C-alpha positions as CSV (number, residue, x, y, z in Angstrom):
1,M,12.4,26.6,34.1
2,N,9.7,26.2,31.5
3,R,10.1,24.8,28.1
4,T,10.6,28.0,26.2
5,E,13.4,29.1,28.5
6,H,15.0,25.6,28.3
7,L,14.8,25.9,24.5
8,N,16.3,29.4,24.4
9,K,19.3,28.2,26.8
10,T,19.7,25.2,24.4
11,I,20.2,27.6,21.3
12,R,22.3,29.9,23.0
13,Q,24.8,26.8,24.2
14,Y,24.5,26.1,20.2
15,L,25.6,29.5,19.3
16,L,28.4,29.6,21.8
17,G,29.4,25.8,20.6
18,E,28.9,24.3,24.1
19,L,26.6,21.6,22.9
20,S,27.9,18.0,21.6
21,E,27.8,17.0,18.2
22,P,24.4,15.2,18.2
23,D,22.7,18.0,19.9
24,Q,24.3,20.4,17.2
25,A,22.9,18.3,14.6
26,A,19.4,18.1,16.2
27,I,19.3,21.8,16.3
28,E,20.6,22.4,12.9
29,S,18.0,20.0,11.4
30,E,15.2,22.1,13.0
31,Y,17.0,25.3,11.9
32,F,16.5,24.4,8.1
33,S,13.2,22.5,8.2
34,D,11.1,24.8,10.5
35,S,10.6,28.4,9.5
36,E,9.4,29.2,13.1
37,R,12.5,27.6,14.6
38,F,14.5,29.5,12.0
39,E,13.0,32.8,13.2
40,E,13.6,32.1,17.0
41,I,17.3,31.0,16.5
42,S,17.8,34.2,14.2
43,A,16.4,36.3,16.9
44,L,18.3,34.7,19.8
45,E,21.6,34.9,17.6
46,N,20.8,38.8,17.1
47,D,20.3,39.0,21.0
48,L,23.5,37.2,21.4
49,I,25.6,39.5,19.2
50,D,23.7,42.4,20.7
51,D,25.0,41.3,24.3
52,Y,28.6,40.8,23.0
53,V,28.8,44.2,21.4
54,R,27.2,46.0,24.5
55,G,29.8,44.1,26.6
56,N,26.9,42.0,28.6
57,L,28.2,38.5,28.3
58,A,29.8,36.9,31.3
59,A,33.6,36.2,30.7
60,V,33.0,32.3,29.8
61,E,30.4,33.2,27.3
62,R,32.4,36.1,26.0
63,E,35.4,33.4,25.7
64,H,33.2,31.0,24.0
65,F,31.7,33.5,21.6
66,E,35.1,34.7,20.4
67,R,36.5,31.2,19.9
68,Q,33.5,29.8,18.4
69,Y,31.2,32.2,16.9
70,L,33.9,34.8,15.4
71,S,35.6,32.0,13.8
72,S,33.6,32.4,11.0
73,P,34.6,35.5,8.7
74,E,30.9,35.9,8.1
75,R,29.9,36.1,11.5
76,L,32.6,38.3,12.5
77,H,31.4,40.9,9.7
78,R,27.9,40.6,11.2
79,V,29.6,41.3,14.7
80,Q,31.4,44.3,13.2
81,F,28.6,45.7,11.4
82,A,26.3,45.5,14.7
83,G,29.2,47.2,16.6
84,S,29.4,49.9,14.0
85,M,25.5,50.5,14.0
86,L,25.6,50.6,17.7
87,S,28.2,53.2,17.9
88,S,26.7,55.1,15.0
89,L,23.2,55.3,16.3
90,Y,23.8,55.3,20.0
91,G,27.2,55.7,20.9
92,V,29.1,53.1,22.9
93,S,28.2,52.9,26.7
94,A,30.8,53.2,29.6
95,T,30.1,49.3,30.1
96,G,30.7,48.4,26.7
97,E,34.0,50.6,26.4
98,A,35.1,49.1,29.5
99,K,34.7,45.7,28.4
100,A,35.9,46.1,25.0
101,S,39.1,47.6,26.5
102,R,39.5,44.4,28.4
103,A,38.8,42.5,24.9
104,E,41.8,44.3,23.3
105,T,44.2,43.1,26.0
106,A,43.3,39.5,25.4
107,P,45.8,37.7,23.0
108,S,42.8,36.5,20.6
109,R,43.0,37.7,17.0
110,Y,39.2,38.1,17.2
111,R,39.3,40.2,20.1
112,R,41.7,42.4,18.5
113,A,39.8,42.5,15.5
114,F,36.7,43.5,17.2
115,A,38.6,46.0,19.2
116,V,39.6,47.7,15.8
117,M,36.1,47.5,14.8
118,L,34.9,49.1,17.9
119,G,37.6,52.2,17.6
120,Q,36.5,52.8,14.2
121,S,32.9,52.6,15.2
122,R,33.6,55.4,17.8
123,L,35.0,57.7,15.2
124,L,31.5,57.2,13.2
125,S,29.5,58.7,15.9
126,P,26.6,61.0,14.6
127,W,28.1,63.7,17.1
128,R,31.0,63.8,14.7
129,L,29.7,63.0,11.2
130,P,26.8,64.3,9.3
131,A,23.5,62.3,8.8
132,A,24.7,60.8,5.4
133,P,26.8,57.9,6.9
134,V,24.0,57.0,9.2
135,L,21.6,56.9,6.3
136,A,23.9,54.9,4.5
137,A,24.3,52.3,7.4
138,L,20.2,52.3,7.3
139,A,20.7,51.4,3.6
140,L,22.7,48.7,4.2
141,V,20.5,47.3,7.0
142,L,17.4,47.5,4.5
143,T,19.4,45.7,1.8
144,V,20.5,43.0,4.2
145,A,16.8,42.6,5.1
146,A,15.8,42.5,1.7
147,V,18.2,39.8,0.9
148,L,17.0,37.6,3.9
149,L,13.4,38.5,2.9
150,G,14.0,37.2,-0.5
151,I,15.6,33.9,0.7
152,E,12.7,33.3,3.1
153,C,10.1,33.9,0.1
154,L,12.3,31.2,-1.9
155,R,11.9,28.8,0.9
156,L,8.4,29.3,1.3
157,K,7.9,28.9,-2.5
158,R,9.7,25.6,-2.3
159,A,7.8,24.3,0.5
160,L,4.7,25.5,-1.2
161,T,5.6,23.7,-4.3
162,A,6.3,20.5,-2.3
163,S,3.1,20.8,-0.5
164,Q,1.1,21.0,-3.6
165,Q,3.0,17.8,-5.1
166,A,2.3,15.9,-1.9
167,A,-1.3,17.1,-2.4
168,A,-1.6,15.9,-6.1
169,S,0.0,12.6,-5.2
170,Q,-2.5,12.0,-2.3
171,A,-5.6,12.7,-4.8
172,Q,-4.2,10.2,-7.3
173,K,-3.8,7.7,-4.6
174,E,-7.4,8.5,-3.4
175,Q,-8.6,8.2,-7.1
176,D,-6.8,4.6,-7.6
177,L,-8.4,3.5,-4.1
178,E,-11.8,4.4,-5.7
179,G,-11.4,2.7,-8.7
180,Q,-10.2,-0.6,-6.7
181,L,-13.5,-0.2,-4.5
182,A,-15.7,0.0,-7.7
183,D,-14.1,-3.1,-9.0
184,Q,-14.3,-5.0,-5.7
185,L,-18.0,-3.7,-5.5
186,A,-18.7,-5.2,-9.0
187,N,-17.0,-8.5,-8.0
188,S,-18.9,-8.7,-5.0
189,N,-22.3,-8.3,-7.0
190,K,-21.4,-10.8,-9.5
191,L,-20.3,-13.1,-6.4
192,A,-23.7,-12.4,-4.9
193,H,-25.5,-13.1,-8.1
194,D,-23.7,-16.5,-8.7
195,L,-24.5,-17.6,-5.1
196,E,-28.1,-16.8,-5.5
197,A,-28.3,-18.9,-8.5
198,L,-26.5,-21.6,-6.9
199,R,-28.7,-21.7,-4.0
200,S,-32.0,-21.6,-6.4
201,R,-30.5,-24.5,-8.5
202,Q,-29.8,-26.6,-5.0
203,E,-33.4,-25.7,-3.8
204,H,-34.8,-26.9,-7.2
205,E,-32.8,-30.1,-7.0
206,H,-33.8,-30.6,-3.4
207,N,-37.5,-30.1,-4.0
208,N,-37.3,-32.0,-7.2
209,P,-34.9,-35.0,-6.8
210,A,-33.9,-37.0,-10.0
211,G,-36.6,-39.1,-11.2
212,A,-39.5,-37.0,-9.8
213,K,-42.1,-35.3,-11.7
214,I,-41.3,-31.6,-12.2
215,P,-44.4,-29.5,-12.1
216,A,-45.5,-28.0,-15.4
217,I,-47.2,-25.0,-14.3
218,V,-46.4,-22.8,-11.0
219,A,-48.6,-19.9,-10.1
220,A,-46.8,-17.3,-7.9
221,F,-48.5,-14.8,-5.6
222,A,-47.1,-12.2,-3.2
223,L,-49.0,-12.1,0.1
224,K,-49.7,-9.1,2.2
225,L,-48.5,-9.3,5.8
226,G,-51.1,-8.6,8.4
227,S,-53.5,-10.0,10.9
228,I,-57.0,-11.1,10.0
229,R,-58.5,-9.6,12.9
230,G,-60.3,-6.3,12.1
231,S,-58.8,-6.5,8.3
232,G,-61.4,-5.6,5.5
233,Q,-61.7,-7.8,2.2
234,P,-59.1,-10.7,1.9
235,Q,-56.4,-10.8,-0.7
236,V,-57.8,-12.7,-3.8
237,L,-55.7,-15.2,-5.3
238,V,-56.8,-16.5,-8.8
239,V,-55.5,-19.9,-9.6
240,A,-55.6,-21.6,-12.9
241,Q,-57.3,-24.8,-13.0
242,D,-54.1,-26.6,-14.7
243,A,-51.8,-25.0,-12.1
244,D,-49.9,-27.8,-10.3
245,V,-48.0,-25.5,-7.7
246,V,-49.1,-22.6,-6.0
247,E,-46.1,-20.5,-4.8
248,L,-46.7,-17.7,-2.0
249,R,-44.3,-15.1,-1.3
250,L,-44.0,-13.0,1.9
251,E,-41.8,-10.1,2.0
252,L,-40.4,-9.5,5.7
253,T,-38.7,-6.3,7.0
254,N,-36.9,-7.8,9.7
255,L,-34.9,-11.0,9.9
256,D,-35.1,-12.0,13.5
257,F,-34.8,-15.9,13.1
258,K,-32.7,-18.3,11.3
259,K,-35.4,-20.8,10.8
260,Y,-39.1,-20.3,10.0
261,S,-42.1,-22.5,9.5
262,A,-45.4,-22.0,7.7
263,T,-49.1,-23.3,8.4
264,L,-52.1,-23.2,6.2
265,Q,-55.3,-23.2,8.0
266,T,-58.9,-21.9,7.7
267,P,-60.1,-18.7,9.4
268,E,-61.8,-20.7,12.0
269,G,-58.7,-22.3,13.0
270,P,-58.3,-25.9,11.6
271,E,-55.0,-26.8,10.3
272,L,-54.8,-27.9,6.6
273,W,-51.2,-27.9,5.9
274,K,-47.7,-27.3,7.5
275,Q,-44.2,-27.0,6.2
276,S,-41.2,-26.7,8.4
277,E,-37.7,-25.2,7.4
278,I,-39.0,-22.5,5.3
279,R,-35.8,-20.6,3.7
280,V,-35.8,-16.9,3.9
281,R,-33.6,-15.3,1.1
282,P,-32.3,-11.8,1.4
283,S,-34.2,-9.0,-0.5
284,Q,-33.9,-5.2,-0.7
285,I,-36.1,-4.7,2.2
286,G,-35.0,-7.4,4.4
287,G,-36.0,-11.0,3.5
288,R,-38.3,-13.1,1.3
289,A,-40.1,-16.2,2.5
290,V,-41.2,-18.5,-0.3
291,I,-43.7,-21.4,0.4
292,R,-44.7,-23.8,-2.0
293,M,-47.7,-26.4,-2.0
294,P,-49.5,-28.5,-4.3
295,A,-52.3,-26.5,-6.0
296,K,-54.7,-29.3,-5.1
297,R,-54.5,-28.3,-1.4
298,L,-56.0,-24.8,-2.3
299,P,-59.7,-25.2,-3.5
300,P,-61.7,-22.2,-3.6
301,G,-62.1,-20.8,-0.4
302,D,-60.7,-18.5,2.4
303,Y,-57.3,-19.2,4.1
304,V,-54.8,-17.9,6.5
305,L,-51.2,-18.4,6.0
306,R,-49.2,-18.0,9.4
307,L,-45.6,-17.8,9.6
308,D,-43.6,-18.7,12.8
309,G,-40.0,-18.1,13.6
310,M,-38.0,-20.7,15.4
311,S,-36.2,-19.4,18.8
312,P,-32.9,-21.0,19.8
313,S,-35.0,-22.9,22.2
314,G,-37.2,-24.5,19.6
315,E,-40.2,-22.5,20.6
316,A,-42.4,-21.1,17.8
317,V,-43.1,-17.4,17.5
318,E,-45.7,-16.0,15.3
319,V,-44.1,-13.4,12.7
320,S,-47.2,-12.6,10.7
321,D,-50.5,-14.2,9.2
322,S,-51.9,-13.4,5.7
323,Y,-55.7,-13.7,5.0
324,F,-56.4,-14.4,1.5
325,R,-59.2,-16.1,-0.7
326,V,-58.6,-18.6,-3.6
327,A,-60.5,-18.5,-6.6
328,R,-60.1,-20.7,-9.6
329,K,-60.5,-19.9,-13.3
330,A,-60.6,-21.9,-16.4
331,A,-57.2,-22.8,-18.2
332,H,-56.8,-21.3,-21.8
């Protein structure tokens, strides 16, 4: 038995009153909350009424049907109406008459009421009456269908309203979250700015301890990364005569190392100056290495500044070398 057959059997047992109270409550919960389940149960309920009217129910099912289903005046009226329609439109089959006659002998008040209904419906056969009663019955069917359709439309309208309210609530929640995210981003940017200022102050204090002379003039330059082999004219750095410190900045696109060192040498190779523990600060394109050296170590001439990254094993790996020329100008 597949899932659909099992579900149909369960609904049929519900209609016949053969389920326990918890199972009945579960079916009723689905009945009122799911429109598709509502239609399935309504269709199975109509099939059950049709089987009863035609006399196609087994004895046990018929007994449960009459005791449970017909206990409601509204349901009894539906069964009487279905019997009238069956008799008026198609006549009562021999099987239906035989089973209806057996129902008349039962001591149940519902069987007697249904038997009276069947007797009345046989008198309304289209073979004995003109078409007017049949049309009236069809009009009643259409009226009931219109009422049911109106109820379903009302239910769908309420469901649509609830869905729209839920969507509006979700949109408001998303708007609130976007506002919170914007506030957090602003706080994060402020913290990053404050942290950068703190790092600059600490670096300044480290390079210029208390009591030391603070350079009066700093000449800052941004060097281009590249190899000296095959390159054209070197980058010219014009340093003022009264400059105390020369600051060289290198923009790195990748930060593959945690520690860096810088070495100043001539194009021919001799090493002139070296600084370890170069700090690389984050920038928009990756990182910025800042190297400071006394201006007196850079007299006019050609130089190569090599930047090495320190691997975890302590090995120096060349990152870049920059070829530049220093020129001096008189102070104003």
